[in-house]
N, C-alpha and C positions, 0 to 999 in steps of 0.2 A: 453362471460361471462354474466350471469344474472345481472341486475341492483341490487344495494345494497338493501337487504330486499325483493327482488322479487324471487320467486322460479323458478328454471330452468324448462322449459317445452320442451319436444321433443318427437318425435315418431320414433320408430325403427322397424326393421324387427324382432328382437328378443331381449329379456332382460335375462341376467343371474344374479342371486342373489348369491353372495358369490365368492370371488376371491381367494379361496384356489386352490390347484393344480387341483381338479376335475372341478370346475367351470371355471378356466382359460383355461383348455383344451377344455371344451365344447364351450367356446367363440372362441377359436382359430379355432376349426373345423367349426363353423358357419361362421367365417370370410373367411375361405378357400372356403366355399360354396357361397361366395359373398353376405352374408346377413349382412346388417347394424346392428351391434350388440352393445348393451350396457352391460358392465360388472360392477356390483355394488359391493362395499365392504364397510362394516360398519366402519372399522378401517382405520386409515392412514397407508399406506404401506411404508416400510415393517413393519410387526408387528409379535408378538409372542403369540397372544391370542388364536389361533385356533389349527389346526392339521397339518399344512403344513410347519411350520418353522423349523429351525435347519439346520445343514450342511449335514446330511447323512441319507439315507434309504437303506435297502437291496433290491436288485432286484435279481431274480432267475428264472430259468426254473423249478426247482424241486418244485412241488406242490402236496400235497396228493389229493386235489380235482380236478377232471378232468376238471370241468367247467373253472377253472382259468388256469390250465395248457394249455388248448387249446388257451387261449387268449395271452399267454406270447410271442410266436414268433412275433405276430403283435405288441405287446408292445415294444419289442427290436427294431423292424424295425422303429417304430414311434419315439422312443427316439433318434435313430441315425439320423432320418430326422430332428428332432428339433435341434440336435447338429450342423448339416450342415447349417440349416437356421439361427441359432443364431451365428454361428462362434465361439463356445466355447465348451470346454469339459464338459460333464455332467455325465460321468460314468467312474468308475475305476474298471477294472476287477480284482477280487481277488480270485474268486471261493468261493464255500460254501460247508460246510459239514453239512448234516442233521444227527443228532445223536439220537440213540435209541437202544433198545434191538433187537437182531437178530430176524427177523420174524415179527416185529411190523407192523401192517396193514398200518399205515400212512407212515412208512418208505418204505414199499413195494409200496405204491402209488407214493411216490417220485421217486422210481426207474423206475416205469412204465412211469411216465411223462418225464423221461430222455431217454426213449428207452432202459431200462435195464442199469441204471447207474452203475458206478464202486463202489464196496463195499470194504471198508477198515476196517480191523480188528484193534484191539487196538495197536498191534505191528507196523503194517504198518503206522497207523495214527501218532503214536508217532515219528516214523522215519521221516515221511514227514513233519509233523508239530509238532515240539518238545513242543510247548506251550500247546498242548491239550493232556489230559490223560483220557483214557477210562478204564472201569473196565471189569471184566470177563463177557462174554456174550453180551457185547455192541459193536455196529459197527457204521460205518459212511458211508453214501451215498454221493459220490463226484459229485458236479455240477460245471463243469469248465466254464459254461457260466455266472455264477453269479458274483455279485460284489456290489459296492456302488454307488448309485445315489447321486449327490451333490444337496441336496434338495433346499436350498435357491437359488442357482444358477439356478436350473431348473425352479423354479417358476418365477424368473425374466425373464428367457429366453422365456418362453411360453407367458408371458404377453407382452414382447417387440415385439415378432413376431406378436402377435394379433394386437397390435397398428400399427405396420408397414403395416399391411394388411387393415388398415382403421377402426379398432375397437376403441370404446370409453371406457376407464376405468375411473370410478369415484370412488375415495376412500373417506373415512370420511363421508359416507352417510348411515345412518341406515334406513332400510325399516320400515315404520310405518303401511302401509296398502296395501293390494292387493285386487283389485276389479276384479273378474272374468268376462268374457264375450268374444264375438268373438274378440274384441280388449280389452286386459287387461289393467288396469291402476295400476301402482305401484307408491305409494306416499312415498317419503323419507323425511329425515330431511332437504333436500336442494332442492327437485324438485318433479315434477310430470311427469311420463314417461308412454308412451303407446306403445304397441306392440301386434301383433296377436299371439305371442308365448312367453312362459316364462319357463326358466329352474331354478330350485331351488337347490342350492348346498351350503347350509348355515351351514353345519357341525353340531355342537352341538346346534345351534340355530334353526335348521330345525323344530323341534317339535313345538316350539312356533309360528313359521311362518305359519305352515299348519293348526294349530288348528282352526283359524277363517274360514278356507276353508272346515271345516267339517271332518278333518282327525285327528285321534289319533294314531300316529305311535309309535310302541314300541321301541323307541330310548333311550338308556341310556348313557349319557355322563360320562366318567370316567377320573379321574386324574391319570396320569401315571408318575412314577418316571423314569427319564432318567439318568442313573448312569454311571460314568466314573471311571476307576480303574487304578491305577498307575502300570506300569511295574517295576518289581524289578531291571531289567537291561534294561534301556531305549534304544530303537533303535534296539532291537533284537526281531523278525526279522527286517531287514533293511527296510527303507522307500521305497526302490526300489522294494523290494519283501515283501509286507505286508502279515500278516497272513490272512487266509480266514475268511469270515463271517461264522457264525454257527447258527444252529437252533436246539433246543432240542425238541424231540418228545416223551419224557418220558425216564428217566434213573433211575437206581436203587437208586441213591442218589439225584435225582433232578426231579422236575415235568416238565410236558410239558409246553412250552411257554417261556422258557428262550432263549434269542438270543443275538448275539454279532457281533460287527464290529471291524476291526482293528484300530490301533491308527493313524487315518488320520485327525481327527478334532483338537485335542489338542495333542501336542508333548508328547509322552510317556504315554498317557492315552487311554486305550481300553474301548470301549462302550459295556457294558453288562447290559441288562435290562430284566425285567419280563413283559410278555405280558398281565398283569392284573393290575387293579388299584382300586381306591375307587370312588364310585358315587360322582358326582360333579355337581354343578350349574356353567355353563360356565361364568356367570356374576361374580362368586366369586371363580375362579379357584385357586387363590393363598392362599385361606384359607385352612390350613392344616386339614386333616380329623381327626375326634375324635379318641381317643385311642392311640395306639403306633404311634409315629411320622412317621416311615417308616417301616411298617411291612414286606415289601418285601426285605428290605436291608439285614436282617438277613438270609433270604432264599438265596439271591444272594451271600452273604459272604460265606455261607456253600458250595454252588456250586463251587465258585472260589477256595476255599481251596482244594476241592476234585478233580476238573477237570482242573483248570487253575493255577497250582502252581507257574507260573511265574509272577502272579499279586499279589499286596498287597491286603489282604482280607477286607479292609475297603475302601469305595468309596472316591475319591479325590474331585469329583464334583457331585452334584445332581441337575438336572434341572427337569422341568415338561413339559408334553405334554397332550393334550386332545385326547382321543378316543371317538367315538360315535358308540356304539355297538347295533346291532340287537340281538334278542334272539338266533339266529342260527349263528351269525357272518358272514352271507352272506349279500351282498349289497342290497339296494333298488334302482332299476333302472326301472322306470315305469311312466306311465301317471297317473294323478289324476283320480280316478274312476269316478268322476262326470264331471270334466272339462278337456277334453282331450288335450287342448292346454297348460296345465300346466304339466311339466315334473319334476320328483323328483329324485335326486340322493343323497342318504344318507346312513348312517350306514356302513361306510367303515371299522370299527372294527379293526383299527390298521394295516391292511394289504393292504390298497388301493393305496398307493402312487405309487408303481411300475406299477400298472394297469391303472393309470390316462389317458395315451394317448388313450387307448381303451375305457375306461369309458366315456371320453369326446366325443369320436366318436359316441358311442351308444346313449348318451343323445342328441347329435346333430341330429342323424338319427331319433330318436323318435320324436323330435320336428318338423322335416321337413316332417313327415309322410312317411319316407322311410323304406324299409325292413332293420332291424338291421343286421349288418355284423356278429354279434355273437348272439346266442339265449339269450333273456332276460327273458325267462320263469322262471329260478331259482331265479330271482330277483323281482318277482311280489309282489306288495303290498298286494294282496289278499291272500297270503300264511299265513298272520297273521289274525286271526278272530277278528271281532268287530272293525276294524279300521275306518269304515265310520260312522261318527256321524252327527247329525243335525248341520248345519252351525250356528255359533253365529250371 
């Protein structure tokens, strides 16, 4: 421990900034490669200030975009490996239904990702899952691999395994300055650290951190309402056989982007949310947006009345989460265009948690100069024009 008033000073093989799920998995993979790694987090752990907190996230094989569908088998395998290493359950298999009009291109993409997945019409869906009601011309694609990741538990597990493998996790240290070079210097509120490679996974704070390094990334933090809705008859379906997760890809009476998870977090409360939110400053995330207090709640209430008649149409609990979106909602996984030993993982746009084991592996491989195990071409910084600015 550093003497009182003296900053910590140490040199590592690698430094990772941001101990959310993406940064924690990047650090975990570096430790597995026997690299002495420092994982820095600005808040005292555990915390709810970023994008990785909470009890549940959906994971699924069904993906309209082929680039993510190709990653998912590796993700499932790596989640199972972490479960074994941590000795705890991180996943509950519930299945998932992707909902949309028959012939919808995104729905067809989900079918292809499943190898021609089973299609359920409104009658079959209602018989199998009585809580879900579709309308004429609407169908569901069934993904039996899908389910719920226990998010808080998963984050703790990956950090615990990282530390067991010799990694160093320092929380409560905000990064003040990054000095690029063959050996980088990272100055925090409590120390000065050096390493030949740096991975930045700072979520909604990434834009501010990379600006002094001459990058203006098109990242938009969003404040998302996380809503829980009371079952009219609690316990139906039973806790032993929960309802499936669901994902709306556009319905006659509901827009694309509504999703739901069964009542696994709070007894009798089903999680149903809208995948869009209000622009937010991550330093002031608790400040309510101007205008209507929860404009998406009316939209969700209408959806629930029409498609989930077993739920009360007003939310019982409303929490918040941060997304950090890119314009195309695809990730950024790339080297800094000027400083090749700085790797950036950002813009996970509300669908990154399930992919974190592979994202962390790719960030680790990029930092070590290895051939990425999946193509990172779709995630290049240079797909956005005008990102490289003069360094401050």
